[in-house]
N, C-alpha and C positions, 0 to 999 in steps of 0.2 A: 190422551192417543185410544182409542177403543183396536187399533190393529198395533202388528208387530213393528216397530221402524227405527231408524237410527238415528244417533245425533253427531252432528262434526262440533268435535271438542281440541280440532287439532290444529287448526291456525287462527292469523291474525293475533286475540289479545288474549286465547288460551296456549299459545306457544312460549312463551315465558313464565304462565302464572300457573301453578298448580294448584295455588288455593279457588281461581277459578274453575279449572275443569273439576276439583272437587268438589264445589259451590253447586252447577250447573249439572254434574252426571248426577247428583242427588234432587235436583229439580226435575232434572227430566223422566226419574223414576218415576216420582209423585206424580207427574203428569202422564203417567201408564196405565190404564186398565188392569184391574185384575186377569190373570190366564192370560196378558199379552209381554213382550220382550220389548228390550229398549238395548239395541247394539252402542255403546260409546265408546265412539273412538277417539283415542287421545293421543296427542302429540311423541313421538319416538324419542324427543329427549331425556323425558322423565321415562323410558323404558317400560316393561313389564307392569303396568296397572294394578296387577295382582297386589302389588309392594304398595300401592297405594290408596288406589280404591277399592278394595274388600274390606280392610279396617272400617273405613267410612260408611262404607254401606252397613255393613253387620253391628255398628254403634246403632244407627240411626233404624235402620229398618226391622233389624234382629233377624226371624223366621219367618215373618212376611216377606220375601224375598229369595232368593237362588238362584247365584251366578259362575258365570264360566269363563275367565279368558278364553275367545276364540284363536287369534293368528296374529299374525304382522299381517298389515293389508298392504296392498298392493301400495296406494298411498303413500307408505312408510309407515304410521302412527300402529295403532294398534286398535284392535277390539276385544272389547268386555260385554257379555252381554249379563243383562240382568233379567230374571222372568222374577214377574209380580205374582201371587200367590192370590 
């Protein structure tokens, strides 16, 4: 993506599968162009994504990205924003 965007990792197969949330979240970051960000919208039932996404992102991307927990979104899940440097 050559623009800022959001990906819904919140419903369907994602809801019971934290491994799939992490896998597709990392893939979304990969697909994001440098200088842009991806909002990863995650299921409510896994809690704050800082507790499980941050470590996976740091291990894979080290200092080539930055990230921030944004908020609990109106749809019930959480928004975790990742900027590609």
